[in-house]
C-alpha positions in Angstrom: 64.7 94.2 70.7 63.0 95.2 73.9 59.2 95.3 74.1 57.1 96.8 76.8 53.9 95.2 78.3 51.7 96.6 75.6 54.0 95.2 72.9 55.3 98.7 72.0 58.9 98.9 71.0 61.2 101.7 72.2 61.5 102.8 68.6 57.7 103.3 68.3 57.7 105.3 71.5 60.6 107.5 70.2 58.7 108.2 66.9 55.7 109.2 69.1 57.9 111.6 71.0 57.6 109.6 74.3 60.6 108.6 76.4 60.9 104.9 77.0 60.7 103.8 80.6 64.1 103.4 82.3 65.1 99.9 83.4 64.9 99.4 87.2 68.2 100.2 89.0 69.8 97.7 91.3 70.1 100.2 94.2 72.3 103.0 95.2 75.5 100.9 95.0 74.3 98.6 92.2 73.7 95.7 94.7 71.3 93.1 93.5 68.8 91.7 96.0 69.3 88.0 96.1 67.3 85.2 97.7 69.0 82.3 99.4 67.2 79.6 101.4 64.0 81.6 101.2 65.5 84.8 102.6 66.1 87.9 100.5 69.4 89.6 101.2 70.4 93.1 100.2 73.2 91.9 97.9 74.5 88.8 96.1 77.6 89.0 98.3 75.5 88.9 101.5 73.5 85.9 100.1 76.7 84.2 99.2 78.1 84.8 102.7 74.9 83.3 104.2 75.5 80.2 102.0 79.1 80.0 103.1 78.1 80.2 106.7 75.7 77.3 106.2 78.5 75.3 104.7 80.8 76.2 107.6 78.0 75.1 110.0 77.6 71.8 108.2 81.4 71.4 108.3 81.6 72.0 112.0 83.4 75.4 112.0 80.3 77.4 113.1 77.9 76.5 115.9 75.2 79.0 114.6 74.8 82.4 113.0 72.1 85.0 112.9 71.3 87.6 110.2 70.8 91.3 110.8 71.9 91.6 114.5 71.1 95.0 116.0 73.5 96.7 118.3 72.8 99.9 120.3 75.5 102.5 119.9 74.0 105.0 122.3 72.3 108.4 121.8 69.5 106.7 119.7 71.9 105.3 117.2 72.0 101.6 116.2 74.1 99.5 114.0 72.8 96.5 112.0 75.4 94.0 111.1 74.9 91.5 108.3 75.7 88.5 110.5 76.5 87.5 114.1 78.5 84.3 113.9 79.1 81.9 116.8 82.1 79.8 116.0 83.2 76.5 117.6 86.4 78.1 118.7 86.8 81.6 120.0 84.3 84.4 120.7 81.5 85.5 118.3 82.2 87.8 115.4 80.1 90.5 113.7 80.5 90.3 110.0 79.5 92.9 107.5 79.6 92.3 103.8 80.5 95.5 101.9 81.0 96.4 98.3 81.3 100.0 99.2 82.5 101.3 102.5 80.6 104.6 103.2 81.4 107.4 105.6 78.3 106.5 107.7 79.5 102.9 108.0 83.0 104.1 109.1 81.4 106.3 111.9 79.2 103.4 113.1 82.1 101.0 112.9 84.2 103.3 115.2 81.3 103.8 117.6 80.7 100.0 117.7 84.4 99.2 118.3 84.6 101.8 121.1 81.5 100.4 122.9 82.0 96.7 122.3 85.8 96.6 122.4 86.2 94.5 119.3 86.3 95.0 115.5 83.6 94.4 112.9 84.9 92.0 110.2 84.4 93.6 106.9 84.2 91.1 104.0 84.4 92.1 100.4 84.7 88.6 99.1 83.3 85.3 100.5 86.8 83.9 100.5 87.6 86.5 103.2 85.1 85.0 105.7 86.8 84.3 109.1 87.2 80.6 109.9 87.3 80.9 113.6 86.0 83.1 116.4 87.8 86.2 117.6 90.3 85.8 120.4 89.7 87.4 123.8 91.4 90.7 124.4 
């Protein structure tokens, strides 16, 4: 049985005609903020991807990576990716972890790809993380 800070049960509140407080939501898309290596990420998937990138760096596949890179798309619009990854082979990749792909993301993705001439890698599972850099076009 749940109890609130004053030790009052939801049943006691109901008898008194008071609505029990609602539990905190995990965000608009039910993502849970998760901390990895002292950094809080917007979702468990994003934190797991950061952990995977660290493993890939230790394993020699990745030279370095940076979280939350900002890209100017023009007209005062910017896109913030989840990771910019510098691989040992190939060119850097922009990786975005997504549980839900929104219309706003699709628009920014298209603007990014038109301006920078390469694709954003959308990852829905850590197992989908690219293992090497993108090839030159």
